[in-house]
C-alpha positions as CSV (number, residue, x, y, z in Angstrom):
1,M,120.7,123.8,103.2
2,R,123.7,121.3,103.7
3,P,126.1,120.5,100.5
4,R,125.3,117.6,98.4
5,H,127.5,114.5,99.1
6,A,127.4,112.4,96.4
7,L,128.4,108.7,96.4
8,A,131.0,107.5,95.2
9,P,130.3,104.4,92.1
10,L,129.6,101.2,93.4
11,A,132.4,99.6,91.5
12,L,135.8,100.4,90.5
13,S,134.4,100.5,86.7
14,L,131.2,101.3,86.2
15,A,130.6,97.9,85.4
16,L,126.6,97.4,84.1
17,A,126.2,93.4,84.6
18,G,128.1,91.2,86.3
19,G,129.3,87.1,86.7
20,C,131.7,86.8,84.0
21,S,135.1,85.0,84.8
22,S,137.2,87.5,82.5
23,A,135.8,90.9,84.4
24,P,138.7,93.0,85.2
25,S,140.7,92.1,88.5
26,S,140.5,95.1,91.8
27,P,143.8,96.8,91.9
28,A,145.3,96.5,95.4
29,V,144.3,100.0,96.6
30,P,140.3,100.4,95.3
31,A,140.2,103.5,93.4
32,Q,137.8,105.6,91.6
33,S,137.5,105.1,87.5
34,C,136.1,107.1,84.7
35,S,136.3,103.8,82.8
36,L,132.6,102.4,81.7
37,T,132.4,98.4,80.9
38,V,129.2,97.3,79.2
39,W,127.9,94.0,79.7
40,Y,125.4,92.3,77.4
41,R,123.5,88.7,76.6
42,P,122.6,88.8,72.9
43,S,120.1,87.0,71.5
44,S,122.1,84.2,69.8
45,A,125.5,83.5,69.9
46,A,126.3,84.4,66.6
47,A,124.5,87.8,66.7
48,S,127.0,90.7,65.7
49,V,126.3,93.2,68.8
50,Q,127.5,96.9,68.8
51,I,127.3,99.9,71.0
52,V,126.7,103.2,69.6
53,T,127.6,106.4,72.0
54,S,127.0,110.0,72.7
55,W,130.7,109.9,73.0
56,S,131.4,109.1,70.1
57,G,128.8,111.2,68.8
58,W,126.7,108.8,67.7
59,I,128.8,107.2,64.9
60,Q,127.4,104.0,63.2
61,P,128.6,101.7,62.8
62,G,129.5,101.6,67.2
63,T,132.4,99.7,68.6
64,P,131.5,95.8,68.9
65,L,131.4,94.1,71.9
66,A,134.2,91.5,72.5
67,P,132.9,87.9,73.1
68,Q,133.2,86.8,76.8
69,Q,132.9,83.6,78.8
70,D,128.9,82.3,79.4
71,G,127.6,84.0,76.0
72,W,128.0,87.4,77.4
73,R,130.0,90.2,75.2
74,A,131.9,93.3,76.9
75,A,133.1,96.3,75.8
76,R,135.2,99.1,78.1
77,F,135.7,102.3,77.6
78,D,138.6,104.4,79.1
79,H,138.7,108.2,80.4
80,L,135.8,109.4,80.0
81,A,134.6,112.6,80.6
82,P,132.3,113.0,84.2
83,G,129.3,113.7,83.8
84,P,126.0,111.8,82.1
85,A,126.9,109.7,79.0
86,E,124.4,108.2,76.7
87,Y,124.5,105.3,74.3
88,V,122.5,102.1,72.7
89,L,123.0,98.3,71.6
90,V,122.6,97.2,68.5
91,D,121.9,93.5,68.4
92,D,122.0,92.1,65.0
93,G,120.0,95.6,63.4
94,T,117.9,96.1,66.5
95,T,118.7,98.6,68.5
96,V,117.9,98.4,72.7
97,L,118.5,100.0,75.7
98,D,120.9,98.2,77.7
99,P,118.6,95.6,80.1
100,N,120.9,96.0,83.0
101,V,120.8,99.8,83.3
102,G,117.8,101.3,85.1
103,T,117.7,104.8,83.9
104,S,117.6,106.4,79.8
105,A,117.1,110.0,78.6
106,Y,116.0,111.1,74.9
107,H,118.3,111.3,71.5
108,D,116.6,112.8,68.8
109,G,113.4,111.3,70.1
110,H,114.5,108.0,70.4
111,E,115.0,106.5,74.2
112,V,118.6,105.9,74.7
113,T,120.4,104.4,77.6
114,W,121.3,106.7,80.4
115,V,124.9,106.4,82.7
116,Q,126.4,109.2,85.1
117,I,130.3,108.8,84.9
118,P,131.9,109.8,88.2
119,D,134.7,112.0,88.5
120,C,138.2,109.8,88.7
121,A,139.7,112.8,89.1
122,A,139.4,113.0,93.2
123,P,138.8,110.3,95.4
124,A,135.3,108.9,97.1
125,T,134.0,107.0,100.3
126,Q,131.7,105.1,100.1
127,V,129.6,103.5,102.8
128,S,129.0,100.0,102.8
129,A,127.1,99.0,105.7
130,V,126.0,101.0,109.3
131,Q,125.1,98.7,112.2
132,A,123.6,100.6,115.4
133,T,122.0,99.1,118.6
134,P,119.3,101.0,121.3
135,D,121.8,101.9,123.4
136,G,122.9,104.5,121.3
137,K,126.2,102.8,119.7
138,A,126.8,101.8,116.1
139,S,129.2,101.3,114.0
140,V,129.8,102.5,110.2
141,D,131.9,100.2,107.5
142,A,133.5,102.3,104.5
143,T,135.7,102.1,101.7
144,F,137.9,104.8,100.7
145,L,138.4,105.1,97.1
146,A,141.7,106.7,95.5
147,S,141.7,109.0,92.1
148,E,142.9,107.7,89.2
149,S,146.2,109.0,90.4
150,G,146.0,106.2,93.1
151,D,147.0,108.0,96.4
152,P,146.1,106.1,99.1
153,L,144.0,106.9,102.3
154,D,145.5,108.8,104.8
155,P,143.8,107.4,107.6
156,S,144.1,110.0,110.0
157,T,142.3,112.4,108.3
158,I,139.0,110.4,108.8
159,A,136.3,112.3,110.3
160,V,132.3,112.9,110.6
161,S,130.2,115.9,110.4
162,V,126.5,115.9,110.8
163,A,124.4,116.6,108.0
164,H,121.4,116.2,110.4
165,G,119.9,115.0,113.5
166,A,122.6,114.4,116.2
167,T,126.3,114.5,117.1
168,P,127.6,111.1,118.2
169,R,129.2,111.6,121.8
170,T,132.2,109.4,120.8
171,V,133.9,108.8,117.2
172,T,136.1,105.9,116.9
173,P,137.7,105.9,113.5
174,T,140.2,103.5,112.0
175,G,141.6,102.9,108.6
176,D,143.6,100.9,106.8
177,A,145.2,102.1,103.6
178,P,146.0,99.7,101.6
179,T,142.5,98.1,101.5
180,G,141.2,101.7,102.1
181,R,139.0,100.4,104.7
182,I,137.2,102.7,107.4
183,H,135.4,101.5,110.4
184,L,133.6,104.1,113.1
185,D,132.5,102.9,116.3
186,L,129.9,106.1,117.4
187,A,128.2,105.8,120.9
188,G,125.9,108.2,123.0
189,L,123.4,109.1,119.8
190,P,120.1,109.5,121.2
191,P,117.0,107.8,119.9
192,G,116.3,108.5,116.5
193,K,118.0,109.0,113.2
194,S,121.2,111.0,112.6
195,T,122.7,111.7,109.3
196,L,126.3,111.5,108.9
197,A,128.8,112.5,106.3
198,L,131.5,110.5,105.9
199,H,134.9,112.7,105.2
200,A,138.6,111.4,104.6
201,R,141.8,113.2,102.5
202,D,144.3,111.1,100.4
203,T,147.9,111.2,101.4
204,R,148.4,114.1,99.0
205,G,145.9,115.9,101.1
206,R,143.0,115.8,98.7
207,D,139.8,115.7,99.9
208,A,137.1,112.6,98.9
209,R,133.5,113.2,98.3
210,A,131.8,112.1,101.0
211,A,129.3,109.7,101.6
212,L,126.1,109.7,103.8
213,A,125.6,107.1,106.9
214,T,122.4,107.3,108.5
215,V,122.0,106.0,111.8
216,W,118.7,104.6,113.8
217,I,118.8,104.1,117.2
218,E,115.2,102.4,117.7
219,P,114.4,99.3,119.3
220,R,114.5,97.0,116.3
221,V,115.8,97.3,112.9
222,F,113.2,99.2,110.2
223,D,111.7,97.5,107.2
224,W,108.9,99.3,105.1
225,R,107.1,96.2,105.1
226,D,106.6,97.5,109.0
227,A,105.8,100.6,108.1
228,V,101.6,102.7,108.8
229,V,101.7,105.4,107.2
230,Y,99.7,108.4,108.2
231,E,98.6,110.8,104.8
232,V,98.0,114.2,106.2
233,M,96.4,117.4,104.1
234,V,98.5,119.7,105.8
235,D,95.7,122.7,105.0
236,R,92.9,120.3,106.0
237,Y,94.4,118.8,109.4
238,R,95.2,120.8,112.5
239,A,95.7,124.8,113.4
240,A,99.3,125.5,114.5
241,D,98.3,124.9,118.2
242,G,96.9,121.4,117.4
243,S,93.3,122.6,117.7
244,A,90.4,121.7,115.4
245,L,89.9,123.6,111.7
246,P,86.8,125.4,111.1
247,A,85.5,124.4,107.6
248,P,86.7,126.7,104.8
249,A,83.7,129.0,103.5
250,S,84.1,127.2,100.7
251,M,85.2,124.0,99.7
252,G,87.4,124.4,97.2
253,G,88.9,126.7,99.6
254,R,92.3,127.0,102.5
255,A,91.3,125.9,105.8
256,G,93.9,127.1,107.5
257,G,96.3,124.2,108.4
258,R,99.3,124.5,109.6
259,L,102.4,122.4,109.8
260,A,102.7,122.8,113.2
261,G,99.7,120.9,113.8
262,V,101.1,118.1,112.5
263,T,104.2,118.1,115.1
264,K,101.9,118.3,118.1
265,A,100.3,115.6,117.3
266,V,103.2,113.6,116.8
267,E,104.9,115.2,120.0
268,S,101.4,114.4,121.7
269,G,101.5,110.6,120.8
270,E,98.5,110.2,119.2
271,L,99.4,108.9,116.0
272,A,101.8,106.9,117.3
273,A,98.8,105.4,119.5
274,L,97.1,104.0,115.7
275,G,100.5,102.4,115.4
276,V,101.5,104.9,113.1
277,N,105.6,105.1,112.2
278,A,105.5,106.9,109.1
279,I,103.9,110.5,107.6
280,W,103.0,111.4,104.5
281,L,102.7,115.1,104.5
282,T,100.5,116.5,101.1
283,P,102.7,118.6,98.6
284,L,104.3,121.6,101.1
285,Y,105.4,123.8,97.6
286,A,104.8,127.1,97.4
287,N,101.6,127.5,95.3
288,P,99.9,130.4,93.8
289,A,97.6,132.6,95.2
290,G,93.8,133.7,94.5
291,T,91.1,131.2,93.2
292,W,91.0,129.1,89.6
293,Q,88.6,127.5,88.3
294,G,88.1,123.7,87.6
295,L,87.1,121.6,85.4
296,D,83.8,121.6,86.9
297,G,83.1,125.3,86.8
298,R,84.0,125.7,90.3
299,D,86.5,128.2,92.1
300,Y,89.4,126.2,94.0
301,T,92.6,127.4,95.8
302,S,95.6,125.7,95.8
303,Y,95.7,124.6,99.4
304,H,96.6,121.1,98.4
305,G,99.4,122.0,97.5
306,Y,99.8,120.0,93.9
307,W,100.1,123.5,91.7
308,P,103.7,124.5,92.6
309,V,104.8,128.0,91.6
310,Q,108.3,127.5,93.6
311,S,110.1,123.4,93.4
312,R,112.8,124.9,96.2
313,A,110.4,127.0,98.3
314,L,107.5,126.2,101.2
315,E,103.9,127.1,101.1
316,T,104.1,130.0,103.9
317,S,100.5,130.0,104.4
318,M,101.4,126.3,105.9
319,A,104.9,126.1,106.9
320,S,108.4,127.4,107.1
321,E,111.6,125.9,106.5
322,S,111.9,126.2,110.3
323,D,108.7,124.3,111.0
324,L,109.6,121.7,108.6
325,D,112.5,121.1,110.5
326,A,110.7,120.9,113.6
327,L,108.6,118.4,112.5
328,I,111.3,116.0,111.3
329,S,113.2,116.3,114.3
330,A,110.1,115.4,116.2
331,A,109.2,112.5,114.2
332,H,112.6,111.3,114.3
333,A,112.8,111.3,117.3
334,R,110.2,109.2,117.8
335,G,111.0,106.3,115.3
336,M,108.8,108.0,112.6
337,R,110.0,108.4,108.9
338,V,108.4,111.3,106.9
339,L,107.2,110.9,103.5
340,F,107.6,114.2,101.2
341,D,104.5,114.2,98.4
342,V,106.4,115.9,95.0
343,V,105.2,116.5,91.9
344,P,107.7,116.4,88.9
345,H,104.7,116.1,86.5
346,H,103.9,119.9,86.1
347,V,104.1,123.2,87.4
348,H,101.6,126.1,87.7
349,T,101.7,128.8,84.8
350,Q,102.9,131.4,87.7
351,H,106.1,128.8,88.0
352,P,109.1,131.0,86.4
353,Y,110.2,127.7,84.5
354,W,107.0,128.1,82.3
355,A,107.9,131.6,80.8
356,G,111.5,130.5,81.4
357,H,111.5,127.2,79.3
358,K,108.2,126.8,77.3
359,A,110.2,127.8,74.2
360,D,113.2,125.4,75.2
361,G,111.2,122.1,75.0
362,W,110.7,121.9,78.7
363,F,106.5,121.4,78.1
364,Q,104.7,119.1,76.3
365,D,101.8,120.8,74.4
366,V,102.9,124.6,74.7
367,E,99.6,125.5,73.4
368,G,97.6,123.8,76.2
369,S,95.4,122.1,73.6
370,C,95.2,119.0,75.0
371,V,94.1,118.9,78.3
372,C,93.0,115.6,79.9
373,G,89.5,114.3,79.1
374,L,88.4,117.3,77.2
375,G,87.7,117.0,73.6
376,S,89.5,114.8,71.3
377,C,92.1,114.6,74.1
378,S,91.9,111.3,76.1
379,W,93.0,110.0,79.2
380,G,93.8,106.6,77.5
381,Q,95.6,107.7,74.3
382,D,96.8,111.0,75.7
383,E,97.7,110.6,79.4
384,T,101.4,111.2,78.7
385,S,101.3,113.8,77.3
386,C,97.9,116.0,78.5
387,W,97.1,118.9,80.8
388,F,95.7,118.6,84.1
389,T,93.7,121.8,83.1
390,S,94.6,124.6,80.8
391,Y,97.4,126.4,83.8
392,L,98.9,123.4,84.8
393,P,101.6,122.8,81.7
394,S,103.4,119.0,82.2
395,F,107.1,118.8,82.0
396,D,108.5,116.8,78.8
397,W,110.7,114.7,80.3
398,T,112.5,113.8,77.0
399,S,114.2,117.3,77.3
400,D,117.9,116.4,79.0
401,A,117.4,120.0,80.5
402,A,113.6,119.4,82.4
403,A,114.6,115.6,83.7
404,A,117.7,116.6,85.3
405,T,115.9,120.0,86.6
406,T,113.0,118.7,88.1
407,T,115.0,115.2,89.5
408,A,117.2,117.8,91.6
409,D,114.6,119.8,92.5
410,V,112.9,116.5,94.0
411,L,115.9,115.6,95.7
412,W,116.4,119.0,97.4
413,W,113.5,118.0,99.5
414,L,115.0,114.7,101.0
415,E,117.9,116.7,101.0
416,R,117.4,119.2,102.6
417,F,115.3,118.4,105.2
418,D,116.4,115.0,105.6
419,G,113.3,113.5,104.5
420,D,113.0,109.6,104.5
421,G,111.1,109.0,101.5
422,L,108.6,110.2,98.6
423,R,105.2,109.9,97.3
424,I,106.0,110.7,93.8
425,D,102.4,112.5,92.2
426,A,100.9,111.5,88.8
427,V,103.4,108.4,87.8
428,P,101.5,107.4,84.8
429,M,101.2,110.8,82.9
430,M,105.0,110.7,82.7
431,P,107.4,108.0,81.3
432,R,109.2,105.2,82.8
433,S,112.6,106.7,82.5
434,A,111.4,109.7,84.7
435,V,110.7,107.8,87.5
436,R,113.6,105.7,87.2
437,R,115.6,108.9,86.9
438,I,114.3,110.3,90.6
439,A,115.1,106.2,91.8
440,W,118.6,106.7,90.4
441,A,119.3,109.9,91.9
442,A,117.7,109.4,95.2
443,R,119.8,105.8,95.8
444,A,123.2,107.3,94.7
445,E,123.0,110.4,96.5
446,L,121.3,109.0,99.9
447,D,121.2,104.9,100.4
448,N,123.5,102.6,101.6
449,P,122.7,98.9,102.0
450,S,121.7,99.8,105.4
451,H,119.6,102.7,104.7
452,R,116.7,102.6,101.7
453,T,114.4,105.6,100.6
454,L,111.2,104.5,99.9
455,L,109.7,105.7,96.6
456,L,105.8,105.0,97.0
457,G,103.9,105.9,93.6
458,E,100.8,106.8,92.5
459,N,99.3,104.7,89.8
460,Y,96.2,105.4,89.7
461,T,94.3,102.0,88.4
462,G,90.9,100.4,87.8
463,P,90.4,96.9,89.5
464,G,92.5,94.4,87.4
465,D,95.3,96.4,85.8
466,W,97.9,94.8,87.3
467,P,100.7,95.0,84.4
468,S,100.3,98.8,84.9
469,L,101.2,98.7,88.7
470,R,104.1,96.1,87.6
471,Y,105.7,97.9,85.0
472,F,106.7,100.7,87.5
473,L,108.1,98.9,90.2
474,G,111.3,97.0,90.8
475,P,114.9,97.1,91.7
476,F,115.2,100.4,89.1
477,G,112.0,102.2,89.7
478,L,109.5,102.4,92.6
479,D,109.3,100.2,95.7
480,S,105.8,100.8,96.3
481,E,102.8,102.0,95.1
482,F,98.9,102.1,96.1
483,H,97.0,98.8,95.7
484,F,93.9,100.2,94.0
485,P,92.8,96.3,93.1
486,L,92.5,96.0,96.3
487,M,90.9,99.0,97.3
488,W,88.4,98.5,95.1
489,A,87.6,94.9,96.4
490,L,87.8,95.7,100.0
491,R,85.3,98.8,99.0
492,G,83.0,96.6,97.0
493,A,82.8,93.1,99.5
494,L,83.5,95.1,102.6
495,G,81.7,98.5,102.0
496,Q,78.7,97.2,99.7
497,S,78.9,93.6,100.1
498,E,78.7,93.5,96.3
499,G,81.1,90.8,95.4
500,T,82.6,88.6,98.2
501,L,85.1,87.8,100.1
502,A,86.4,84.8,97.8
503,D,86.7,87.8,95.1
504,V,88.5,89.6,97.7
505,D,91.3,86.5,98.3
506,A,92.0,86.5,94.4
507,V,93.2,90.1,94.2
508,I,95.4,89.6,96.8
509,Q,97.1,86.5,95.4
510,T,97.0,88.0,92.0
511,G,98.4,90.8,93.4
512,E,101.3,88.9,95.4
513,Q,102.3,87.0,91.6
514,S,101.8,90.2,89.6
515,W,104.9,92.1,91.5
516,A,106.9,88.7,92.8
517,G,110.6,89.4,92.6
518,S,110.1,93.1,92.3
519,G,110.8,93.7,96.1
520,A,107.8,95.7,96.5
521,V,106.1,97.0,99.6
522,M,102.5,97.9,98.6
523,G,100.6,100.4,100.3
524,L,97.2,99.3,101.2
525,I,94.6,102.2,101.3
526,L,90.5,102.1,101.9
527,D,90.3,106.0,100.6
528,N,92.8,109.1,99.6
529,H,92.1,112.4,99.1
530,D,90.7,111.4,95.3
531,T,88.4,109.1,96.1
532,S,85.2,108.7,98.0
533,R,85.4,107.7,101.9
534,F,85.2,104.0,103.1
535,V,82.0,104.9,105.5
536,T,80.2,107.2,102.3
537,V,80.6,104.0,100.4
538,A,79.4,101.7,103.1
539,A,76.9,103.9,103.7
540,G,75.5,104.5,100.4
541,Q,75.7,108.2,100.2
542,D,78.9,108.4,97.8
543,D,77.1,109.4,94.5
544,G,75.8,112.9,93.7
545,Q,77.2,116.6,93.4
546,T,80.4,115.9,95.7
547,W,79.8,119.8,96.5
548,T,77.2,118.5,99.2
549,P,78.5,117.4,101.6
550,A,77.5,113.7,102.8
551,P,76.4,113.0,106.1
552,Q,78.3,111.5,108.9
553,P,77.0,107.8,109.1
554,T,74.8,106.8,112.4
555,D,74.5,103.3,111.4
556,P,76.6,100.8,113.3
557,Q,77.1,98.3,110.8
558,V,78.7,101.2,108.5
559,Y,81.6,101.6,111.1
560,A,81.8,97.6,111.6
561,R,82.5,97.4,107.8
562,L,85.0,100.1,108.1
563,Q,86.8,98.5,111.3
564,T,86.3,94.4,109.6
565,A,88.1,96.4,106.3
566,L,90.8,97.9,108.3
567,G,91.6,95.0,110.6
568,L,92.0,93.2,107.0
569,L,94.3,96.1,105.6
570,F,96.5,95.7,109.2
571,A,96.8,92.0,108.4
572,L,98.1,91.7,104.6
573,P,101.4,92.2,103.3
574,G,102.5,95.3,102.4
575,A,102.6,98.9,104.5
576,P,98.9,100.4,105.6
577,I,97.9,103.6,104.7
578,L,95.1,105.6,106.7
579,Y,94.1,108.6,105.2
580,Y,93.7,111.1,108.1
581,G,90.3,110.4,109.4
582,D,90.1,106.9,108.7
583,E,90.6,106.4,112.3
584,V,87.2,107.9,113.4
585,G,85.6,106.6,109.8
586,L,85.5,110.4,108.3
587,A,82.8,110.8,105.9
588,G,83.2,112.5,102.5
589,K,82.3,111.9,98.9
590,S,85.0,112.5,96.3
591,D,87.2,115.9,95.8
592,P,86.6,118.2,97.3
593,D,83.9,116.7,100.1
594,A,86.9,113.7,100.7
595,R,89.2,116.7,102.0
596,R,86.8,118.2,105.1
597,V,88.6,119.2,107.8
598,M,89.6,117.0,110.8
599,P,87.4,117.3,113.6
600,A,87.6,118.0,117.2
601,D,87.2,114.7,119.3
602,A,84.7,116.5,120.8
603,D,82.6,116.7,117.7
604,L,83.2,112.8,117.3
605,G,79.9,110.5,117.8
606,V,80.5,107.2,119.9
607,L,80.7,104.6,116.7
608,Q,83.7,107.3,116.0
609,T,85.5,106.8,118.6
610,Q,85.0,103.5,119.1
611,T,86.3,103.2,115.7
612,R,89.6,104.6,116.5
613,A,89.9,102.5,119.4
614,R,90.0,99.3,117.2
615,V,92.2,101.0,115.1
616,E,94.8,101.3,117.9
617,Q,94.3,98.2,118.7
618,L,95.1,96.7,115.4
619,G,98.2,99.2,115.2
620,K,99.5,97.7,118.5
621,A,99.0,94.3,117.6
622,R,100.8,94.5,114.1
623,A,103.7,96.5,115.5
624,C,104.0,93.3,117.6
625,S,103.8,90.6,115.5
626,E,106.9,89.9,113.1
627,A,104.5,87.2,111.1
628,L,101.7,90.2,110.6
629,R,104.2,92.7,109.5
630,R,106.8,90.2,107.6
631,G,105.1,87.3,107.1
632,T,104.0,85.5,103.7
633,Y,100.3,84.9,102.9
634,R,99.0,81.6,102.8
635,R,95.2,81.0,102.5
636,L,93.8,78.9,104.7
637,Y,90.0,78.5,103.8
638,V,87.6,81.0,101.6
639,D,83.7,81.3,100.6
640,A,81.7,84.1,99.8
641,E,81.3,85.4,103.5
642,R,84.5,84.4,105.2
643,L,88.2,84.4,104.8
644,V,91.1,82.5,106.7
645,F,94.8,82.7,105.9
646,A,98.1,82.6,108.1
647,R,101.1,84.8,107.6
648,E,104.1,83.0,108.1
649,A,107.3,85.0,109.3
650,A,110.8,83.5,109.1
651,G,111.8,81.5,112.0
652,G,108.3,79.6,112.3
653,Q,106.6,82.7,113.7
654,T,102.4,82.8,112.6
655,A,99.8,84.5,113.1
656,V,96.0,83.3,111.9
657,V,93.6,86.0,110.7
658,D,90.0,85.5,110.5
659,V,87.6,87.6,108.8
660,Q,84.0,87.5,108.6
661,R,81.1,89.2,106.6
662,A,77.8,88.9,107.2
663,T,78.3,84.7,108.2
664,R,75.7,83.4,111.1
665,A,77.5,80.1,111.5
666,P,80.8,78.6,113.4
667,L,83.2,77.8,110.7
668,A,84.2,73.6,110.9
669,A,87.2,73.4,108.4
670,P,91.0,72.6,108.4
671,L,94.0,74.9,109.2
672,P,96.4,72.7,107.1
673,R,99.9,73.2,108.6
674,I,98.7,75.4,111.8
675,S,100.1,73.6,114.6
676,A,97.8,72.3,117.0
677,G,97.2,74.2,120.6
678,S,95.8,77.2,122.4
679,W,95.6,80.4,120.1
680,V,94.9,83.8,121.2
681,D,93.2,86.5,119.1
682,L,95.3,89.6,120.3
683,L,92.2,91.9,119.5
684,S,89.5,90.8,121.5
685,G,91.9,88.0,123.9
686,R,89.5,85.5,123.3
687,L,91.8,81.9,123.7
688,Q,90.8,79.6,120.8
689,S,91.6,75.9,120.0
690,L,93.3,75.7,116.0
691,S,94.2,72.5,114.6
692,P,95.4,71.6,111.1
693,A,92.6,68.9,111.4
694,L,88.9,70.4,111.7
695,T,89.1,73.2,114.1
696,N,85.9,74.9,114.6
697,L,85.3,79.0,114.5
698,P,83.0,80.7,116.2
699,A,80.7,82.9,113.9
700,A,81.2,86.9,114.3
701,P,79.3,88.9,111.8
702,F,81.7,92.0,110.1
703,S,84.5,91.4,112.5
704,V,88.4,90.3,112.1
705,S,90.8,88.2,114.8
706,F,94.3,88.2,114.6
707,Y,95.3,84.6,116.4
708,V,98.7,83.6,117.7
709,P,100.1,81.2,120.1
710,A,98.9,81.9,123.3
711,S,102.7,81.3,124.2
712,S,103.6,84.5,121.8
713,P,104.6,87.3,123.7
714,C,102.2,89.8,121.9
715,A,99.4,87.4,123.8
716,P,97.6,90.0,126.2
717,G,98.9,88.7,130.0
718,A,101.6,87.7,128.0
719,H,105.2,89.0,128.9
720,P,108.6,89.2,126.4
């Protein structure tokens, strides 16, 4: 495990809102500071605004905020002790959180603003930019922040160490003491990811807190909009040698999957062939042995990983630390990101935290009387306080100690194993402050303007619960959530022919409007480990006892429906997420049937192998077309059976997507603002004339076409 390298604060004083001309000017030598400047725009110009703080013992009345220009108020506090600090604002008698700060904690049962004051007795480094080229060269720009004593950078001490990945063949540093500017030129880096720690000292010889610089050597700069994510339930995927697993004796038992089997799939190229460039691993925590009774009265093992008994240890039946290091190395060398599934909501009763801290306020309902959905404990009213089962106590995030420890535990997985993102379990069962604390820690510790750790939240919602999804997104919170409303719409319109493609379009557009401005890259899914598989829904076989396996469908239309839905998933804004087996139309009712083992190739039917070939086409098309990955969504035509839309990216790049359900007749419709000319379908290679005037599009029931201009380098037969 490498030591933690805390990033420096983003400003010389921790100014939490900007834009006011009266803000203090920067000193000649950039320096660390323990000052905290709080900015606030009150409800009215005549309002009385005070700040009540932890460092003053929560004494009221608090410190008044002084008027500034443009209606702002501000208060500055100097020489604060390093570490957490809390406060609230009182605006004309109403207590409010600081709207410019995303993190919060709890004091006497009330939510308060929470910030971290840096240790200004030591200097620090702060990375501002990382640039890299495919030939193994990179540059890093950073700033040296002096301690409060003001001693400047000693340029001769600038150095780089390797936290993870490869060592550059050459490192050429330059530094400027008066401005604190640091620049490094790197060369000789192999393809993939290298995480470097930047070191320097001041002229007194004091070490600065190091900052991380993440360098990816890859053909183009990655954006999370480019991602195609593959969810792997490790125990059910592959044996250590990459071979198929036998089905477990009980559907709730262990199948014996090993992480080394996932590594084999990475090294063989089979995941990359699907267009996959990010892997989501279900939890790898150490879990309890034996069987435990579920709410259905059945016996289950912890094969899935969601019952932690250690927060910083791997389940030895699935992986060792060296196994995980090998997977990360193999994935990163091939340009793949890795997401860890983390469980900050609960632990198993065998976890030492339960025995050691159930009397310390770390857990909700220590008597275990409120199990979600049982008796008077409802999901609707008790979601943020109930337990999943009698042996999974949930953390109380209003406890400072529990919040700090759990956040640090989550961060350990990213730091120790060089992860690229998190899938956060059970998001709506925790206060938003939990997600935001994790987000702050990950970004403060690991991110810089050239690198973003993805935070993907599991916020299970119904078809139209847009406010719940939007609530957790944004710059202070999650980068992504699963687009459950779209999943339900696709299962209805394309899986069951209940609803229409016009309904799907409405969900797409409502979603885009709901999280506009949040910067979210939503996770696009057809199913997951908690739901029935799409093909089983399409075959009408998803009801009944989930311990009775659904048959593998043999109807060609079921696979046509699946391929159409997958095509739409790969064509929409967001990041498509394949649940292992989606690419071959694996059947399954909901948990536990949806978690059956991944079949061997020899056991696949013709329709299943054809489906995988189609997914490979979809992945190749999306990878090539920037419009399909990053373009905006603009509907061109929709009715019950057909949806035609444009994806429009910067620089005029456009793709036209034609999705059909059961239509039997060609479509004649105008395609507004689409350039007239010859276009080609990336999936079939068929040439098609498109025009902003009346355009004839052929009929092809249960199909998707990705049209790009025939001159595009992505077009079949074209050369970039």
